[in-house]
N, C-alpha and C positions, 0 to 999 in steps of 0.2 A: 370343124374349125379350119379356116385357111391360114396360111402363114405369110400373107401379104405384109410387107414391111419388116419381116424378120430376117436376121442373119442366122442361118442354120449351120451349126457346127457339126460336122460329120467326121468323127474320129475313128481310128482303127489301125490295125497293124498293116493292112493292105499288103499282104505277104503271100502271093502277089495280089494286085487289084484284079477283079474279075467282073463278069457281066452283071452279077448281082449288085456290086457296088455301082456300076454304071446305071443300072435301072433305078436304084435308090435316088441317085442324083436327078435323073429325069423325072421320077415321081414327085420329088420335092418341088421341082420347078414347074412342071406342067399340070400336075393334079392339085398340088397344095399352094401354088402361086408364091413360093418362097422368093424373096427378093434376091438373095445371094446365098450360095452354099459354099462354106469353107471346108475343104478337105484337109484333115489334119492327121497325117501319119504319126504314130507313136515313135519316139526316138529309140526307146528300149522297152521291153516287156516288163511289167511290174512284177511278174512271177518268174522271171528268169528264162522265159521261153526264148529259144534261139530264133532270131530273125535274120533275113537277108539284110545287107547293109542299108543304112538310112538313105544313102545316096542313090542306090539302085531303086529302092522303093519310091523315093521322090520322083525319079525320072519316069518310072512306069506309071505313077499316078498322073504325072503331067501329060503323058501320052494319052491316058484314058480319058481325061477331061477336056482334051483339046477341042472336040466338037461343040462343047458348050460355050465357047468364047469366054467373056468376062462374067458370065453368070455363075460359074463354078471356079473358085480360086483355090490354089494350092498354098498351104501355109506350113512353114517349117518351124513354127513357134515352139514345138516340143523340144527342139534341139537346145534351146536356151533356158528352158524352165528347170528349176531344181529337180534333182532325181532322188527317189522315184517320183514321177509326176502323177497327179491324180486329176480326175474330172473336175473336182472342186477348184483346184489350183488353175486349171486351164480356163474355166469360166471366169474366175477372178481376173486372170490376165487379160482376157478379152474385154471385160467390162472396163478395166483400168485403161486399156488402149483407146477405147471409144470415148471415155471421159476426157482423156488427154486431147483427143481431136475435137472435143466439145460437141460430140454427138449425143443424142438421147440415149440414156443407158437403161431406162426402165422398160421392161417388156419388149425388148427388141431382139432377144436371143432365144433360139431353140436349140436343143441338142438331140441328136438321133441315137437311139439304142435299139438293139435287137430284142425281140420278145423273149428269146431264149435266156437272157440274162436278168430278167425281171426279178426272179427269185433271189438273185445275188446282190441286188441293189442295196439292201440294208447292210451289206458288208463293206460298202464303199466308204471312203473317207468323207466324213461330215455329210452323209447322204441326206439327212433330214433337211439340210439347207439348200440342196440343189434346186428345188422348185422356186426358191426365192431368187435364184440367179438366172434361170432359163426355163422355158417350157420344155418338157421332156416328151419327145415324139417317139412313139414305138413303131418299129418296123416289124410286122409279123411275117415270119418266113415259113414256107411250106416244109413240113417234115420235122419241125422243131416244136417241142412242148412249150406251152405258154404259162408263165408263172403269174402270181397275183402281185401287183405292184404295191410296195409299202408306202408310196407317196403318189400324189396326183400325177397322172400322165395323160397324154392325148393319144387315143388309138383310133384306127380307121378300119373299115371292113375291106381290107385289101391284103391279099397274100402275095408275097414276092418269092421268087425261086429259091430253092434250097442250096444252090451252088455255094461252095465254101472254098476258101484259100487252101485249106488242108487237103481237100479233094484234088485241087489242081496240083499241089506239090506232090501228092502221092502218085498221080498219073505221070508226072514228069520223072519222078524217081524210078518208075518202072518202065520208062521209055514209051509210054502210051501217048496218044494224041490228046491235045487240049483244045482242039477245034470246037468253036461254039461256046467255050467256057470263059474265055477272056477275049477282049478286043483284039483283032488280028494284029494290030501294030504292037500291042503289048506282047503277044506271042512271038512276034519277030524279034523284039528286044530280048526276051528270055532266051530264045535260040541263039542269038548273036553272042550273048554273054555267058551262055551255058549255065544258067541259073537253075537251082533246085534239082540238079542231077544226082542220082545215086552214086555211091562210091564205087 
């Protein structure tokens, strides 16, 4: 299944954004023919996980997606949604916004999730209703186990790299190089602002 005509919502902490995130954007556009990808950084973590400031993460995401032009858009919608925010609330907000602009609201959205969280999907708020709001596109990552989805999802025979934000943060905290793990301009931003350094 291709995603032509779909607005694909790609949410995450992006703490920091890395080459895996960049490749997912490219995959959605070039392999699946998505019309638009909306990159949506979370404002705060639902489980209290400490994140770099929303402003820094937004700026790093903007740097990462700059080569894609207007095909990948950065959205700060999470900042204004009730806390704690859920995927269900996010999708409802997108559908409402499209209806206000008098765009078609049926079958125009897809949302990206990693295969490693499939087993946790049935713990999400109103998870049974998610397929009614958007196609659920699964990104399978090398090195991560794959759960059995509790709802219909769209999967593809494609493995993406196992790079993770936690790996990047760990290397930075230890003073190690992150060359090749993040876009070089993101690495420059991290260095300039001394982000994710150990105490």
